[in-house]
C-alpha positions as CSV (number, residue, x, y, z in Angstrom):
1,X,-32.1,30.2,40.6
2,X,-28.5,31.2,40.4
3,X,-27.6,34.5,38.8
4,X,-25.6,32.9,36.0
5,X,-28.7,31.1,34.8
6,X,-30.6,34.3,34.4
7,X,-30.4,36.3,31.3
8,X,-28.9,39.7,32.2
9,X,-29.9,42.8,30.6
10,X,-27.7,44.7,28.2
11,X,-27.1,48.2,29.6
12,X,-26.2,50.7,27.0
13,X,-25.5,54.2,28.4
14,X,-25.9,56.6,25.5
15,X,-22.7,58.6,24.9
16,X,-22.7,61.2,22.2
17,X,-19.6,61.4,19.9
18,X,-19.7,64.5,17.8
19,X,-17.0,65.3,15.3
20,X,-16.5,69.0,14.9
21,X,-14.8,69.9,11.6
22,X,-13.1,73.3,11.1
23,X,-11.1,73.2,7.8
24,X,-9.4,69.8,7.9
25,X,-9.1,69.5,11.7
26,X,-11.4,67.1,13.5
27,X,-12.2,67.6,17.2
28,X,-14.1,65.0,19.2
29,X,-16.6,65.7,21.9
30,X,-18.2,63.0,24.1
31,X,-21.3,63.8,26.2
32,X,-24.0,61.8,27.9
33,X,-27.4,62.7,26.5
34,X,-30.3,62.9,29.0
35,X,-33.9,62.0,28.0
36,X,-35.2,64.6,25.5
37,X,-32.1,66.7,25.7
38,X,-31.2,68.4,22.5
39,X,-27.6,69.0,21.7
40,X,-26.7,72.0,19.6
41,X,-23.3,73.1,18.5
42,X,-23.1,76.6,17.1
43,X,-19.6,76.6,15.5
44,X,-18.0,74.7,12.7
45,X,-19.1,73.7,9.2
46,X,-19.7,70.0,9.5
47,X,-21.2,68.1,12.3
48,X,-23.9,65.6,13.0
49,X,-26.0,65.9,16.2
50,X,-28.1,63.2,17.9
51,X,-30.9,64.0,20.2
52,X,-34.2,63.0,21.6
53,X,-33.6,59.5,23.1
54,X,-36.4,57.7,24.7
55,X,-34.2,56.1,27.2
56,X,-30.6,56.7,28.4
57,X,-30.1,53.1,29.3
58,X,-31.1,50.2,27.1
59,X,-31.6,46.6,28.0
60,X,-32.6,43.4,26.1
61,X,-35.8,43.7,24.1
62,X,-36.1,47.4,24.7
63,X,-36.2,49.6,21.7
64,X,-34.0,52.8,21.8
65,X,-35.0,55.6,19.5
66,X,-33.1,58.8,18.6
67,X,-32.8,61.3,15.9
68,X,-29.7,62.1,13.8
69,X,-29.6,65.6,12.3
70,X,-27.1,67.6,10.2
71,X,-27.0,71.1,11.8
72,X,-23.9,72.2,10.0
73,X,-23.4,74.3,6.9
74,X,-22.2,71.5,4.6
75,X,-23.4,68.1,3.5
76,X,-21.8,65.4,5.7
77,X,-21.9,61.6,6.4
78,X,-22.6,59.8,9.6
79,X,-21.6,56.4,10.9
80,X,-23.4,54.5,13.6
81,X,-21.4,51.9,15.7
82,X,-21.6,50.4,19.2
83,X,-18.5,50.1,21.2
84,X,-18.0,47.8,24.2
85,X,-17.2,49.0,27.8
86,X,-17.9,45.6,29.4
87,X,-18.6,42.4,27.4
88,X,-18.7,38.8,28.8
89,X,-21.3,37.8,26.1
90,X,-19.2,38.2,23.0
91,X,-20.0,40.6,20.2
92,X,-20.7,37.7,17.9
93,X,-23.5,36.7,20.3
94,X,-25.3,40.0,20.5
95,X,-27.8,40.8,17.8
96,X,-29.0,44.2,16.7
97,X,-32.1,45.4,14.8
98,X,-31.6,48.8,13.3
99,X,-34.4,50.7,11.6
100,X,-34.1,53.8,9.6
101,X,-37.4,54.9,8.1
102,X,-38.8,51.9,6.2
103,X,-35.4,50.1,6.0
104,X,-34.6,47.5,8.7
105,X,-31.2,46.0,9.1
106,X,-30.2,43.1,11.3
107,X,-26.8,41.8,12.3
108,X,-24.4,41.1,15.1
109,X,-22.3,43.6,16.9
110,X,-19.3,41.8,15.5
111,X,-20.2,43.1,12.1
112,X,-18.8,46.5,13.1
113,X,-20.5,49.4,11.3
114,X,-24.3,49.4,11.7
115,X,-25.0,52.2,9.2
116,X,-23.1,54.7,7.1
117,X,-25.0,57.3,5.2
118,X,-25.2,60.9,4.0
119,X,-27.3,63.8,5.4
120,X,-27.8,67.0,3.6
121,X,-27.8,70.3,5.4
122,X,-30.8,70.5,7.6
123,X,-31.8,66.8,7.0
124,X,-32.5,64.5,9.9
125,X,-33.5,60.9,10.3
126,X,-35.2,59.1,13.2
127,X,-33.7,55.6,13.9
128,X,-34.2,52.8,16.4
129,X,-31.8,50.2,17.7
130,X,-32.8,47.0,19.6
131,X,-30.2,44.6,21.1
132,X,-30.9,41.0,22.0
133,X,-28.9,37.9,23.0
134,X,-29.6,34.3,23.5
135,X,-26.8,34.0,26.0
136,X,-26.4,35.2,29.6
137,X,-23.6,37.6,30.5
138,X,-22.7,41.2,31.3
139,X,-22.7,43.8,28.7
140,X,-22.3,47.6,28.8
141,X,-21.6,49.6,25.7
142,X,-21.9,53.0,24.1
143,X,-23.5,54.1,20.9
144,X,-21.3,56.3,18.7
145,X,-22.4,58.5,15.9
146,X,-19.5,60.1,14.0
147,X,-19.4,62.5,11.2
148,X,-17.2,63.1,8.2
149,X,-17.0,64.0,4.5
150,X,-19.9,62.8,2.3
151,X,-19.6,59.2,1.2
152,X,-19.1,58.6,-2.5
153,X,-22.1,56.4,-3.2
154,X,-20.3,55.0,-6.3
155,X,-17.4,53.8,-4.0
156,X,-18.0,50.2,-5.3
157,X,-18.2,51.2,-8.9
158,X,-14.8,50.1,-10.3
159,X,-15.9,50.9,-13.8
160,X,-12.8,49.2,-15.2
161,X,-13.5,46.2,-17.6
162,X,-11.9,42.8,-17.1
163,X,-11.0,41.2,-20.4
164,X,-11.6,37.6,-19.6
165,X,-14.3,35.6,-17.8
166,X,-13.4,33.5,-14.7
167,X,-12.4,30.0,-15.8
168,X,-15.1,27.4,-15.2
169,X,-14.9,25.5,-12.0
170,X,-15.6,21.9,-12.5
171,X,-17.4,20.2,-9.6
172,X,-16.0,16.7,-8.9
173,X,-16.2,14.5,-12.1
174,X,-18.0,17.0,-14.3
175,X,-16.6,16.6,-17.8
176,X,-15.9,19.6,-20.1
177,X,-17.3,19.2,-23.6
178,X,-17.2,20.9,-26.9
179,X,-19.3,20.1,-30.0
180,X,-17.6,18.4,-33.0
181,X,-19.2,20.1,-35.9
182,X,-17.8,17.7,-38.5
183,X,-19.1,14.5,-36.8
184,X,-22.1,16.1,-35.1
185,X,-21.4,14.9,-31.5
186,X,-20.2,16.1,-28.2
187,X,-16.6,15.2,-27.2
188,X,-14.4,15.7,-24.2
189,X,-12.8,19.1,-24.3
190,X,-9.1,19.9,-23.8
191,X,-9.3,22.4,-20.8
192,X,-5.9,23.7,-21.9
193,X,-7.2,24.4,-25.4
194,X,-10.2,26.3,-26.8
195,X,-12.9,25.1,-24.5
196,X,-14.9,28.4,-24.4
197,X,-14.8,31.8,-26.0
198,X,-17.4,34.1,-24.6
199,X,-16.5,36.9,-27.1
200,X,-17.7,34.5,-29.9
201,X,-20.8,33.3,-28.0
202,X,-19.1,30.0,-27.0
203,X,-20.1,29.5,-23.4
204,X,-18.4,26.7,-21.5
205,X,-20.4,23.4,-21.4
206,X,-19.9,20.4,-19.1
207,X,-21.8,17.1,-18.5
208,X,-22.3,14.6,-15.8
209,X,-22.4,10.8,-16.3
210,X,-24.7,8.5,-14.3
211,X,-23.0,5.1,-14.8
212,X,-20.0,5.1,-12.5
213,X,-17.9,2.8,-14.7
214,X,-18.4,4.9,-17.9
215,X,-17.9,8.0,-15.8
216,X,-14.4,6.8,-14.8
217,X,-13.6,5.9,-18.4
218,X,-14.5,9.4,-19.6
219,X,-12.6,11.1,-16.8
220,X,-9.5,9.1,-17.8
221,X,-10.1,9.5,-21.6
222,X,-8.1,11.9,-23.7
223,X,-9.6,15.1,-25.2
224,X,-11.6,14.4,-28.4
225,X,-13.3,11.3,-27.0
226,X,-17.0,11.2,-28.1
227,X,-19.5,11.3,-25.2
228,X,-22.9,10.2,-26.5
229,X,-25.9,12.0,-25.1
230,X,-27.5,8.7,-24.0
231,X,-24.6,8.4,-21.5
232,X,-25.2,11.9,-20.0
233,X,-27.7,12.7,-17.3
234,X,-27.1,16.4,-17.1
235,X,-25.7,19.1,-19.4
236,X,-24.6,22.3,-17.7
237,X,-23.5,25.8,-19.0
238,X,-21.1,28.1,-17.1
239,X,-22.3,31.7,-16.3
240,X,-19.1,33.6,-15.3
241,X,-19.3,36.3,-12.6
242,X,-20.0,39.7,-14.1
243,X,-21.1,43.2,-13.3
244,X,-23.6,45.0,-15.6
245,X,-25.1,48.3,-16.4
246,X,-28.1,48.8,-18.7
247,X,-26.7,52.3,-19.5
248,X,-30.1,53.5,-20.7
249,X,-33.7,52.3,-20.0
250,X,-33.6,49.9,-22.9
251,X,-29.9,49.3,-23.2
252,X,-27.5,50.3,-25.9
253,X,-27.4,49.6,-29.6
254,X,-24.7,47.3,-31.2
255,X,-24.1,46.2,-34.8
256,X,-27.1,44.6,-36.5
257,X,-29.5,45.6,-33.9
258,X,-32.5,48.0,-34.0
259,X,-32.8,51.2,-32.1
260,X,-33.3,50.2,-28.4
261,X,-36.9,50.3,-27.4
262,X,-39.3,48.1,-25.3
263,X,-40.1,46.1,-28.4
264,X,-36.5,45.7,-29.5
265,X,-34.3,46.3,-26.3
266,X,-30.7,46.9,-26.6
267,X,-27.7,45.3,-24.8
268,X,-26.6,45.1,-21.3
269,X,-23.1,46.4,-20.9
270,X,-21.3,43.5,-19.1
271,X,-17.8,43.3,-17.7
272,X,-16.5,40.0,-16.3
273,X,-15.1,40.4,-12.8
274,X,-13.2,38.3,-10.2
275,X,-14.6,37.2,-6.8
276,X,-13.2,40.2,-5.0
277,X,-15.1,42.7,-7.1
278,X,-18.5,43.7,-5.8
279,X,-20.0,46.6,-7.7
280,X,-23.1,48.0,-5.8
281,X,-24.1,50.9,-8.0
282,X,-27.4,51.5,-9.8
283,X,-26.8,49.1,-12.7
284,X,-28.3,51.9,-14.9
285,X,-26.9,55.1,-16.2
286,X,-27.7,57.7,-18.9
287,X,-25.8,58.2,-22.1
288,X,-23.4,56.1,-24.0
289,X,-20.7,55.9,-21.3
290,X,-20.7,52.7,-19.4
291,X,-20.7,53.3,-15.6
292,X,-22.6,52.5,-12.4
293,X,-22.0,48.8,-12.6
294,X,-23.8,46.3,-10.4
295,X,-22.7,42.8,-9.4
296,X,-26.0,40.7,-9.2
297,X,-26.6,38.7,-6.1
298,X,-26.8,35.5,-8.2
299,X,-23.0,35.4,-7.8
300,X,-23.2,35.4,-4.0
301,X,-24.2,32.4,-1.9
302,X,-25.6,33.1,1.5
303,X,-28.7,34.1,3.5
304,X,-28.4,37.8,3.1
305,X,-26.9,38.2,-0.4
306,X,-30.0,39.9,-1.8
307,X,-29.7,42.8,0.7
308,X,-27.1,45.3,-0.5
309,X,-26.3,46.5,3.0
310,X,-25.7,42.9,4.1
311,X,-23.9,41.6,1.0
312,X,-20.5,41.6,2.7
313,X,-21.6,39.7,5.7
314,X,-19.1,37.0,6.8
315,X,-21.6,34.2,6.2
316,X,-21.9,35.0,2.4
317,X,-19.7,33.5,-0.2
318,X,-18.9,35.4,-3.4
319,X,-18.8,33.1,-6.4
320,X,-16.7,33.1,-9.5
321,X,-19.7,31.8,-11.5
322,X,-22.5,29.3,-11.6
323,X,-23.5,26.2,-13.6
324,X,-27.0,26.3,-15.0
325,X,-28.9,23.4,-16.7
326,X,-28.7,23.6,-20.5
327,X,-32.2,22.3,-20.9
328,X,-35.3,22.1,-18.8
329,X,-35.0,19.4,-16.2
330,X,-37.0,16.1,-16.1
331,X,-37.5,14.5,-12.7
332,X,-37.6,10.7,-12.5
333,X,-38.1,9.7,-8.8
334,X,-36.2,12.9,-7.9
335,X,-33.3,11.9,-10.3
336,X,-32.6,15.0,-12.4
337,X,-32.1,14.7,-16.2
338,X,-31.2,17.7,-18.4
339,X,-30.5,16.6,-22.0
340,X,-31.8,17.6,-25.5
341,X,-34.6,15.9,-27.4
342,X,-36.2,14.5,-24.3
343,X,-40.0,14.5,-23.7
344,X,-40.5,15.0,-20.0
345,X,-41.6,12.0,-18.0
346,X,-42.4,14.2,-15.0
347,X,-45.8,15.6,-16.0
348,X,-47.0,16.5,-12.5
349,X,-44.5,18.5,-10.5
350,X,-44.4,21.3,-7.9
351,X,-41.9,23.8,-6.7
352,X,-41.3,21.5,-3.7
353,X,-40.4,18.5,-5.9
354,X,-37.7,20.5,-7.7
355,X,-36.4,22.0,-4.5
356,X,-36.1,18.5,-3.0
357,X,-34.4,17.1,-6.1
358,X,-31.8,19.9,-5.9
359,X,-31.1,19.3,-2.2
360,X,-30.6,15.6,-2.8
361,X,-27.7,16.3,-5.2
362,X,-25.7,17.8,-2.3
363,X,-25.8,14.4,-0.5
364,X,-25.0,10.8,-1.4
365,X,-27.0,10.9,-4.6
366,X,-24.9,13.8,-5.9
367,X,-21.7,11.7,-5.4
368,X,-23.1,8.4,-6.7
369,X,-25.3,9.5,-9.6
370,X,-23.4,12.6,-10.8
371,X,-19.9,12.4,-9.5
372,X,-20.1,15.6,-7.6
373,X,-17.4,16.3,-4.9
374,X,-15.8,19.1,-3.1
375,X,-17.3,22.3,-1.9
376,X,-20.5,23.1,-3.9
377,X,-24.3,23.5,-3.6
378,X,-26.9,22.1,-5.9
379,X,-30.3,23.8,-5.8
380,X,-33.4,24.7,-7.8
381,X,-32.8,27.8,-9.9
382,X,-33.6,31.1,-8.2
383,X,-35.2,34.1,-9.9
384,X,-31.9,36.1,-9.7
385,X,-30.1,33.2,-11.3
386,X,-32.6,33.2,-14.1
387,X,-31.8,36.9,-14.5
388,X,-28.0,36.1,-14.6
389,X,-28.4,34.0,-17.8
390,X,-31.0,36.4,-19.3
391,X,-28.7,39.5,-18.9
392,X,-25.7,37.7,-20.3
393,X,-27.8,36.6,-23.3
394,X,-28.8,40.2,-23.9
395,X,-25.2,41.3,-24.2
396,X,-22.4,41.2,-26.7
397,X,-21.5,37.8,-25.3
398,X,-24.9,36.3,-25.9
399,X,-27.4,36.0,-28.8
400,X,-27.8,39.8,-28.9
401,X,-24.2,40.1,-29.8
402,X,-24.2,37.3,-32.4
403,X,-23.8,38.8,-35.9
404,X,-25.6,35.8,-37.5
405,X,-28.9,37.4,-36.2
406,X,-30.2,40.9,-36.9
407,X,-33.2,43.0,-35.8
408,X,-36.0,41.1,-34.1
409,X,-34.2,37.8,-34.7
410,X,-31.8,38.8,-31.9
411,X,-34.5,37.7,-29.5
412,X,-34.2,34.0,-28.3
413,X,-36.4,31.8,-30.5
414,X,-39.3,29.9,-29.1
415,X,-39.5,26.3,-28.1
416,X,-43.1,26.0,-29.3
417,X,-43.4,22.2,-29.0
418,X,-46.7,21.3,-27.4
419,X,-45.3,18.0,-26.1
420,X,-42.5,19.8,-24.2
421,X,-39.6,18.2,-25.9
422,X,-36.4,19.9,-24.8
423,X,-34.2,21.8,-27.2
424,X,-36.9,22.3,-29.9
425,X,-37.1,25.6,-31.8
426,X,-39.7,27.3,-33.9
427,X,-37.0,29.1,-35.8
428,X,-38.6,32.4,-35.0
429,X,-40.3,34.4,-32.2
430,X,-44.1,35.0,-31.7
431,X,-44.7,31.5,-33.1
432,X,-47.8,29.3,-32.5
433,X,-47.9,25.9,-30.8
434,X,-46.7,22.9,-32.8
435,X,-47.1,19.2,-32.1
436,X,-43.8,18.4,-33.8
437,X,-40.3,19.6,-33.1
438,X,-39.7,21.9,-36.1
439,X,-36.0,22.3,-35.5
440,X,-33.8,20.4,-33.1
441,X,-31.3,22.2,-30.9
442,X,-28.3,21.4,-33.2
443,X,-30.0,22.2,-36.6
444,X,-28.4,25.3,-38.0
445,X,-29.4,28.8,-37.2
446,X,-33.1,27.9,-36.9
447,X,-32.4,25.5,-34.1
448,X,-29.5,27.2,-32.5
449,X,-31.4,30.5,-32.5
450,X,-33.4,29.1,-29.6
451,X,-30.4,29.2,-27.3
452,X,-29.1,32.2,-25.2
453,X,-26.1,32.6,-27.6
454,X,-27.5,31.8,-31.0
455,X,-25.0,28.9,-31.0
456,X,-25.1,25.4,-29.8
457,X,-23.2,26.5,-26.7
458,X,-26.0,28.4,-25.1
459,X,-28.9,27.6,-22.8
460,X,-32.2,26.3,-24.3
461,X,-35.9,26.3,-23.5
462,X,-35.8,29.8,-21.9
463,X,-38.5,31.0,-24.3
464,X,-41.5,28.7,-24.4
465,X,-41.2,25.0,-23.5
466,X,-42.8,24.8,-20.0
467,X,-43.6,27.5,-17.6
468,X,-40.5,27.3,-15.4
469,X,-40.7,27.5,-11.6
470,X,-38.0,29.6,-10.0
471,X,-37.4,30.0,-6.3
472,X,-38.9,33.5,-5.9
473,X,-41.6,33.9,-3.4
474,X,-43.8,36.7,-2.1
475,X,-44.0,37.3,1.7
476,X,-42.6,33.9,2.5
477,X,-46.0,32.4,1.7
478,X,-46.3,28.7,0.8
479,X,-49.7,28.6,-1.1
480,X,-50.4,25.2,-2.5
481,X,-46.8,24.2,-3.3
482,X,-46.3,21.9,-0.3
483,X,-43.1,23.9,0.4
484,X,-42.1,23.9,4.0
485,X,-40.4,27.2,4.7
486,X,-39.1,26.0,8.2
487,X,-36.9,23.7,6.2
488,X,-35.5,26.3,3.8
489,X,-32.7,28.8,4.4
490,X,-33.0,32.2,2.8
491,X,-30.1,31.4,0.4
492,X,-32.3,28.9,-1.4
493,X,-34.9,31.4,-2.5
494,X,-35.4,35.1,-3.3
495,X,-37.9,36.7,-0.9
496,X,-40.1,39.6,-2.2
497,X,-41.8,41.8,0.4
498,X,-45.2,42.8,-0.9
499,X,-45.6,45.4,1.8
500,X,-42.4,47.3,0.9
501,X,-42.3,48.8,-2.6
502,X,-38.5,49.0,-2.5
503,X,-38.3,45.2,-1.9
504,X,-40.7,44.1,-4.7
505,X,-37.8,43.6,-7.1
506,X,-34.3,42.5,-6.7
507,X,-31.7,44.1,-8.9
508,X,-30.5,41.7,-11.6
509,X,-33.6,39.3,-11.5
510,X,-34.9,40.4,-14.9
511,X,-38.2,41.7,-13.6
512,X,-38.6,45.4,-12.9
513,X,-35.5,46.5,-14.9
514,X,-36.6,44.6,-18.0
515,X,-40.4,44.9,-17.6
516,X,-42.0,44.1,-20.9
517,X,-38.8,43.6,-22.9
518,X,-39.7,42.2,-26.4
519,X,-43.3,42.7,-25.2
520,X,-42.8,39.6,-23.1
521,X,-45.4,38.8,-20.4
522,X,-45.0,40.9,-17.3
523,X,-47.3,39.8,-14.5
524,X,-45.6,40.1,-11.1
525,X,-46.3,38.3,-7.9
526,X,-46.9,41.5,-6.0
527,X,-49.7,42.4,-8.4
528,X,-51.6,39.3,-7.5
529,X,-55.2,39.9,-6.2
530,X,-56.1,36.3,-5.3
531,X,-53.2,35.9,-2.8
532,X,-52.8,32.4,-4.1
533,X,-50.1,33.0,-6.7
534,X,-47.0,33.7,-4.7
535,X,-44.4,32.0,-6.8
536,X,-42.6,33.3,-9.9
537,X,-42.6,31.4,-13.2
538,X,-40.4,32.3,-16.1
539,X,-40.0,31.7,-19.8
540,X,-43.7,31.2,-20.6
541,X,-45.3,28.1,-22.2
542,X,-47.6,28.0,-25.2
543,X,-50.4,26.8,-23.0
544,X,-51.0,30.5,-22.0
545,X,-52.3,33.4,-24.0
546,X,-49.4,35.7,-23.2
547,X,-46.1,36.1,-25.1
548,X,-43.3,33.8,-23.9
549,X,-39.7,34.9,-23.8
550,X,-36.6,34.9,-21.6
551,X,-37.8,38.1,-20.0
552,X,-41.3,36.7,-19.5
553,X,-42.6,37.0,-15.9
554,X,-45.7,35.4,-14.4
555,X,-46.9,33.9,-11.1
556,X,-48.5,30.7,-9.9
557,X,-49.3,28.8,-6.7
558,X,-46.5,26.3,-7.2
559,X,-48.6,23.2,-6.8
560,X,-48.7,20.0,-8.9
561,X,-52.3,20.2,-10.0
562,X,-51.3,20.1,-13.7
563,X,-50.5,16.7,-15.3
564,X,-49.8,17.8,-18.8
565,X,-46.1,18.9,-18.4
566,X,-47.0,22.6,-18.3
567,X,-44.6,23.4,-15.5
568,X,-40.9,22.7,-15.5
569,X,-37.7,24.0,-13.9
570,X,-33.9,23.6,-13.9
571,X,-31.1,23.4,-11.3
572,X,-28.0,25.4,-10.6
573,X,-24.7,24.1,-9.3
574,X,-22.6,26.7,-7.4
575,X,-18.9,25.9,-6.8
576,X,-18.2,27.4,-3.3
């Protein structure tokens, strides 16, 4: 066999790059490190040493292990990179796997920096690097570890508030709507007028029309034209991109609200941000000063958005916002319907059926039945996307900030209808099941209090209604849901690693940060003992004994064994 048909090994001679700092002067030293050789520098105040390699040269599928240690007299940072000497393979075709303790990162050499972290005086870490490539070619490189001033871990905390949310991005022939209070119907909005006002709990709404002839008429119609609900097949609500901080464990108190506690939690401090802002701080700080903001991964579309160290990968797309179904979705032969006052036809559904329905909307059906066009993705709601609407609701822009509600009434009211009619409200929280719709979605404060805003412009059925499937899975395990993971890219679901405590929750997903808020149910998938409940469900139905609510967390096996309408879901449209 010819040499060019044989995969050639990657040879990586290890070269040590140590930065010696005396005052503000940096001196660079390069040295080859022999096996088990320990490098020690006796002068200077800042330096990072590496030592103890298993092998000086490294080929494909061979793990290289070494230790990085701060032997200076001051805290410092280190940066790990790999530089090319000879490369006919292409950096974009060479993969690395880098492990530091329990944290594993994967990427391509074209990504540049592999790791950048701080080390205190005397601290050391043992790391491994493994290089692989699916292509043949010659490669020779050197591993570089450089040192410098400690990194400000709040470097991505801009802390400055943006005054206005990103304008909604309509996808194709989506039609913006506002509610005509005088005539009690939805009408086409003037996008140059007052279509939305998040400071007054008026979130942007839009609809899709199934009938192509009527759709064309509404698209051409003037603002103020009535659009009957019977002509709609989906109502959507815009969640603008934001960063948040919880400030304290249970949030901060605003006018009309109780002292923040688990039973009556306070507000998330939210600032609207543009696409270029990525805050990657803790999302929680102490005291009344807002800081340490975090931009949730719900506003990122890609296979590695949930991993903070991979958030800026070239394959990920930062979003200006997302469209979320206004009501729980009904499936009719995989046609998706999300409108008020509808008793679900689909009484036996699974995670997979909702996933398939979402995927179909990115193809011909999305164009024909909904008028979608352009760059977008339609998909079943993920756990992090549920968190995005929950956090916005629990802010001054949502029901928590609505002055029409006080005390415990700031919690989203229940949909306690036992027949699973969308948009129903009990007019309270902690209600009991009812066979009738006590209040419809548009009937005063009692009905509108069941939305995420306390107005008609919010999202309904998030507390009660059906248990809602979300795409959040433990250990990439299918259970009984008929889900086929070999068909699904990581961007379509949130993966929770049961073996790694640090990966059991994803910041912004309304699980561990809001555990038990309003005394809502808090059973997590990683607590499962039967190993047959690996899917998250949210909202909570009145078929269970636990308290429902927008922060309710539970688990299921994702199958379609129930035929009474107990399980539901909703879709998300992401303009790309």
